[in-house]
C-alpha positions as MATLAB code, in Angstrom:
seq = 'MNWSDSLQQQTRDAIAEMRVTPDGLLHMKHKSLGYGSIHWESLTSKTLVLHRENAEPDLYFPGADALIEAGWAID';
ca = [
      -6.269   92.850   58.134;
      -9.499   92.755   60.111;
     -13.080   92.377   58.965;
     -15.378   95.401   59.114;
     -16.790   96.442   62.481;
     -20.229   95.476   61.193;
     -19.157   91.938   60.269;
     -17.351   91.560   63.593;
     -20.556   92.498   65.446;
     -22.604   90.155   63.224;
     -20.175   87.378   64.180;
     -20.584   88.101   67.910;
     -24.380   88.147   67.481;
     -24.444   84.904   65.474;
     -22.396   83.120   68.135;
     -24.491   84.503   71.008;
     -27.755   83.619   69.251;
     -26.432   80.258   67.965;
     -27.502   80.979   64.379;
     -26.728   77.615   62.854;
     -27.731   76.151   59.513;
     -29.959   73.051   59.319;
     -26.812   70.904   59.496;
     -26.096   72.323   62.989;
     -23.108   74.396   61.929;
     -22.119   78.039   62.076;
     -20.016   78.593   58.959;
     -16.928   80.772   59.268;
     -14.350   82.354   56.960;
     -10.807   83.659   57.285;
      -9.000   85.807   54.722;
      -5.941   83.567   54.533;
      -6.897   80.284   56.258;
     -10.048   79.608   54.221;
     -13.271   78.244   55.642;
     -14.356   76.401   58.728;
     -17.336   75.731   60.947;
     -18.374   75.590   64.579;
     -20.801   72.844   65.617;
     -23.827   74.025   67.617;
     -22.731   72.012   70.659;
     -19.525   74.047   70.810;
     -21.572   77.262   70.851;
     -23.079   76.176   74.163;
     -19.731   75.440   75.817;
     -17.067   77.737   77.246;
     -14.680   76.975   74.400;
     -15.471   77.484   70.714;
     -14.052   74.673   68.581;
     -13.518   75.624   64.953;
     -13.037   72.819   62.450;
     -11.204   74.014   59.342;
     -11.989   72.472   55.990;
      -9.161   70.207   54.860;
      -6.961   71.144   57.819;
      -5.957   69.705   61.161;
      -5.980   70.302   64.028;
      -9.160   72.047   65.118;
      -8.727   75.529   66.561;
      -9.925   76.387   70.080;
     -11.040   79.832   71.244;
     -12.199   80.975   74.703;
     -14.925   83.139   73.154;
     -16.163   85.211   70.243;
     -13.697   88.044   70.743;
     -10.704   85.691   70.598;
     -12.108   84.083   67.439;
     -12.564   87.496   65.799;
      -9.135   88.646   66.973;
      -7.664   85.605   65.195;
      -9.275   86.788   61.946;
     -12.420   84.630   61.754;
     -15.923   85.897   60.864;
     -19.259   84.380   59.908;
     -19.582   83.354   56.297;
];
């Protein structure tokens, strides 16, 4: 089950514009895997590194579309 088209576009925009919170994180959510975050430094690299709360290992994505395809969206 995918997120709405609007939320998917908001996720692409947030990644492109590096909309991070004061702690330097872009907070993410997944319908079955819970929550995670991407550190601002990862937003400037070619690979997005998503750290999941209470889970290992980190997940790696080649870009926003791959992240969205895997079911992640901004929280």
